[in-house]
N, C-alpha and C positions, 0 to 999 in steps of 0.2 A: 557805276550808276549814272545814267544820263538825265540831265535836268532840262527844262524848257529854257530857251534863250531869253535874255532880258534885252528889251529895246526901249529907248527913251530919247528925248530930245534935250540937248543942252545948247543954249545960245543959237538956236535955229538949226543945229546939226543933228542928224540922225546918228546916234551912237548905240552901242549895245555890247553884250557879252554872250558869246555863243555857248560857253561852258562855265556858267557862274559858280558851279560846285568847286572849281579849283581855287576860288578866292579863299578857301580854308587854308591854303598854303601861305597866303599873305599873313594870316593870323599867326601861323607858325614862325614866319620870319620876324614879325614884331616881338614874339615871345623870345626868340633867340637873341635878338638885339638887346632886349630889356634885361635878360638874365646875364648877358655879358657885362653890361654897365653896372648892374648891382654887384656882380662878383668883383669888378675892378674897384668899386668904392669900398667894399668890405676888406679887400686886400690892402688897400691904402690905409684904412683905419687900423688894421692889425699891425702893419709895419710901424705906423706912428706910435702905437701903444707900446711896442717892444723896443724901438730904437729912436734915438734922437734924429731929427731930420738931417742934421749935418753929418751923421755917421752912416747914413744909408749907403752913400756912394762908396765909402771905404770898405764897409763890411759886405755889401752885396753889389759889387760893381756890375754895371750893365743891366741890372734889373729894372724893368719898366713897369710902372704902375698903370699906364694907359694903353700899352700895346695890346693886351688881351681884350680890352674893351673895344678898341678900334677894329681888331680882327673879328670879334664877334659881331660888331656893327656891319662889317662888310658881308659876313655870312647872312645876317638877318636881312639886310637890305637886298642882297642878291636873291634870297628865297622869296622875298616880297615881290620883286620884279618878275621872277619866274612864275609866281602864282598868278600875277596879272596876265603874263604872256599865255599861260596855259588856259586861262579863262577865255582866250581868243577875243580880245577887244576889237571892236569894229567901229569905224567912223566913216560916214559918208555912204551913199547908196548909188546904185546905177540900175536902170531898168533893162531887161533883156527879154526878147521874144523867144519863148521856148516852144518848139514844135515836136510833137510825138508822132512818129511814123510807124506803121505796122499793118497787120491784117487782123481780121476778126476770126477768132477760133472758138468754137463751141465743142466741149468735150462731153460726149454721151457715154456715161459709165454704167455698165450692167451691174446691178447689185441684187440680182436674183439669187435664189438658194443654190443654184448650180455653181455660182462663183465662189462658194465655200469649199469646193473640191480642192484637194491638196496635191494635184499632179504638178503644180508649180508652187514652190515653197515661198512663204509659209502657207499661202493659199492663193487661189486665183485673184480674189478681190484685194487682199493685202499687197500682193505683188503689183497689181495694177495701180493701186494708190501710191506705192513707193515710186514707181516709174513716172507716174503723173506728177508727183512732187518734184522729181528731177527735171521734168520738162518745164515746169513753172520756174524753177531756179535758172534755167538757161534762156528763157524767152526775154526779149528786149523790145519794149515798145508795143507789142501786140496786145490786143484786148482778148480776154478769155472769159467764157461763160461755162457753167457746169449744169448738165442735165443728168439726173439720176433716174434709172428706170428699172422696173421689174414687170409686174402685170400692168402698171400704169407708169407714166413718166411725169417727172416734176422738175421745175427749175430750181436748182439749189443755189445758183449764183448768177446774177445778170452779167452781161459783158462789162468787164472792168479791167483796168491796168493795175489794180491793187492785188498782186498775186498772193500776198499774205492772207487776204480775206478769202480768196478762193481755197487756199490750203485749209483754212479754218472750217469752211463748209465741207470740204472733202473729208476731213477727219470725222465728221459727224455722221457720215453716210454708212448705214448698216442694213443688211437684209431684213432684220427684225422690225425695222421702222417703216418698211413698205407695206401699205395697207392691202395690197393684192399681190398674190404670187404669180409665177409665170415669167415670161420674158417677151415684152412687147417692143421689139426693135422698131417697127413701123411708127408707133406713137412717139418714140423717142426721137426719131429722125424728123418727123413733122414739127415737134415742139422745138427742136434745135433750129429748124428753118425759120420758125416764127420768131425766135429769139434774135436771130441774125437780121431779119427784116425790120424789126422794131428798134434796132440800134440807131442812136443819134450819129449822124455823119458816118454812115457805114463805109467800110473799106471796099476797094475794088475787088480784092481777093477775099473770098469767104470760104472757110473750111469747117467741116465737122469731123472730129476725131472720135471714132466709135471704138471703145474698148469693150470687148465681149467675147464669150466663147461661141457666139453665133447661133445658139439654140433659140429659134423663134417659135415659141409655142402658140402665141396669139399675135394678132396685128396684121396690117396690110402693108407689107414691105414694098411691094411693087409700086403701089400708088405713091408712097413716100419717096422712093428713089426717083420716080418720074418727076415729081414736084421739085426735088432738089436739082435735078439735071436741068430742068427748065429755068430755074432761078440762077443757074451758073455756080452752084455750090458744090465743091468737091468733097467727097467723103473718103477719108483715110481710115481704113479699118485695121485694127490691131487685134490679132488673135491671141487669146489668153487660154491656155489649157493644152491638152494633148489629144491627138486623134485616136489613141489606144483606148481612152475612156477611163473614168475614175468614179467611184461611188461618192455620193453626197453625204457628208457627215451631218448628224443632227446633234445639237447642243441643248442643254437645259438652261434655265434662267441664270444659273451661276457660271455659265460658260463651260461646263464640263461635258465631255463627249458622252453621248448616250448610245447611239446606234447609227446605222446608215439608213438613208431614206428608202422606204419601200413603196411599191406601187399598190394598186388595189388588189392584186393577186398575191401580195406578200413577197414579191421578188425585189431584190435590191436594184434601185435605179442607177443606171450608169450614164454619166454625162460625158459627151465627146465634143471636141472642137469641130465646128462646121466650117472647114476651110473653104469649101466651094461656095457656100452662101455668102460669107464675108467677102470673098474675092469678087463675086458677081456684083454686090452692092458697090464696091469701090470702082470697078472698071466701068460700070454703066454711068457713073457720075464724073468720069475723068480722073478719078483718084487712084489709089494703089492700096494693096493689101500687104501688111507687114507681120512677120511672125519670127519669133526666136524660141526654139524648143525649151531653153532653160530660163526664160524670162519674158520680158516684154520689149519689143523693138522700138523703144521711144527715141533712141538716138537717131534712127533713120527718119522718123517722123519729124524731128527737129530740123534735120537737113532739108527735108522737103519744104517745110514752112519757111526756113531762112532763104530759100531760093525763089520764093514768090515775090511778086511786085508789091512793094510797100506803099501805103497811102497815108496821107496826113489825117490822123484821127483826132488830133487835139492841138490847139495853139493857144497860148496864154502869155500874158506879160508877167514876168516874175521880177521881184526886187532882190538884188544881191548886195550884200554889205561888203565894204572894203575891209580886208583884214589888216590889223595894225600890230600884230603880236611881235614883229621884229623890233619895233621901237622899244619894247621892254625886255625882250629876250637877250639881245646883245649886251646892253649895260648890266643886266643881271649876271651874265656869264663872266663879264670882266670883273665884277665885284667878287664873285666866288673865286676866281683865279687869284686876285689880289689877296684875298683872305688866306688862301693856301700858301702863297709865297711869303707872307708876313710871319716872322718869328715872334713868339711871345716875349722874348727878351733880346737885348742887344749886347750880350756878354762879349767882351774883347778876348780874343784868343791870346793865350800866354805865349810870349816869344821864347 
């Protein structure tokens, strides 16, 4: 369990503990030393009660009444110093200018009903989420925004370098939460463009990653593509699904499969990957289309992003504390070694 660091000022110096939870080990060290001292005193009292002081050396030669206490003291003090070292004591500070470089990436994720099709396991949508999570784990310094769309498009997350926050928003995206059915790719692309243009200190390179099966039932894709091309925004389209087609499962409120989706004439609706449409969107904006039959080609998207020109997105002054754990760790190790080398008694070997 991680705790918040402690920082305070002593005699004008900035000091602190990065992991104060480990101070509990100091209490264990004090306890060990105290028990060793109490044990030595009790042992001495028992010896005095049984034997005359002058007879101790004759009847129990080499027996030490204080060696166990000293040995326990070494162990206790060693643990105490190790506890302080593990708490990461810090003394003194220095200021550093930290710069974050990267590009701006908006992910437009299709969450329409067709993304529930299971021609990609466990489903198109769940596979896309998994691959997108992998992308977020690999990005370094880039800002990422998230747009979810079905019949309408919504900003789920603004541009941010806090990838854990984007993952949190991503997990919450489900088709049942979209107020309007259908698949409005044009609206999603325009909203992605707006999100990029409103960014503070926008990057030179701007990218929209579109994850979809490509079925555009509503929306004006041509106008959106033209606007993105004019703004210099590349669209990397990632196809999810199969061209052979797959029925769309329907689930009840408990998440149980009920039937496959039917059209107005009672025929089962078949959803297919529109490779041509996705390829056209990508090529007209200077981007590229990616597809893996058994998954999502997110590793290739990452390579494309890494090859782009990085811009300075953020610069700030950070304060770093000087670590001083070595001052306590080395003496603590020496005391523990001394404790292991010390024998509890000094009995002379018989000749």
